[in-house]
C-alpha positions as CSV (number, residue, x, y, z in Angstrom):
1,M,0.3,-5.3,2.9
2,Y,3.8,-6.9,2.5
3,A,2.3,-9.7,0.4
4,A,0.3,-7.0,-1.6
5,V,3.4,-5.1,-2.4
6,L,5.2,-8.1,-3.5
7,A,2.3,-9.3,-5.7
8,L,2.1,-5.7,-7.3
9,R,5.9,-5.7,-7.8
10,Q,5.2,-8.6,-10.4
11,V,3.4,-6.2,-12.7
12,E,6.2,-3.8,-12.7
13,P,4.7,-0.5,-11.7
14,D,6.7,2.7,-12.1
15,K,6.4,3.4,-8.5
16,L,4.7,1.6,-5.5
17,V,3.6,3.8,-2.5
18,V,2.2,2.3,0.6
19,A,0.0,4.5,2.7
20,A,-1.8,4.0,6.0
21,P,-3.0,6.3,8.7
22,V,-1.2,4.3,11.7
23,G,1.4,1.6,11.6
24,A,3.8,-0.4,13.9
25,P,7.3,1.0,13.3
26,E,8.6,-2.5,12.8
27,A,5.9,-3.2,10.1
28,L,6.7,0.0,8.4
29,A,10.6,-0.8,8.3
30,M,9.8,-4.0,6.6
31,L,7.5,-2.1,4.0
32,R,10.2,0.3,3.3
33,R,12.4,-2.6,2.1
34,V,10.0,-3.7,-0.6
35,A,7.9,-0.3,-1.5
36,D,9.4,2.8,-3.1
37,D,7.8,5.0,-0.4
38,V,5.9,4.5,2.7
39,V,3.5,7.3,4.0
40,C,2.2,6.7,7.6
41,P,1.6,9.9,9.7
42,L,1.3,7.9,13.2
43,T,3.9,5.4,14.3
44,P,3.4,4.9,17.9
45,D,5.7,2.9,19.9
46,P,4.7,0.8,21.6
47,F,2.0,0.0,18.8
48,D,-0.5,-2.4,20.6
49,A,-3.3,-2.8,18.2
50,V,-4.4,-1.1,14.9
51,G,-8.1,-1.2,16.3
52,S,-7.1,1.0,19.2
53,W,-6.6,4.0,16.9
54,Y,-10.2,4.1,15.5
55,E,-13.5,4.9,17.0
56,E,-15.0,2.1,15.2
57,F,-13.0,-1.0,13.9
58,P,-15.6,-3.9,13.5
59,Q,-14.3,-7.3,12.6
60,V,-14.7,-8.6,8.9
61,S,-16.1,-11.9,8.6
62,D,-14.7,-14.5,6.2
63,E,-17.8,-14.4,4.2
64,E,-17.4,-10.6,3.7
65,V,-14.0,-11.1,2.5
66,R,-14.7,-13.8,0.1
67,A,-17.6,-11.6,-1.2
68,S,-15.3,-8.6,-1.6
69,L,-12.7,-10.8,-3.6
70,S,-15.2,-12.3,-5.9
71,V,-16.3,-8.8,-7.0
72,A,-12.7,-7.7,-7.4
73,Q,-11.8,-10.7,-9.8
């Protein structure tokens, strides 16, 4: 997410808001330094893993990522 925000900053948006349903407090603090606003209703401490906050959180294969990126181009 941090890298995405930095990349989007290059196109000079009027406002850049990061939103996620759950996040680690440390990660959100980093995002607040580069985004205009950060919205995240759940910030458990300790955070553990993002997958523990979802009923289903399947792994995404490298091939699925490549396919998604090729469509986005």
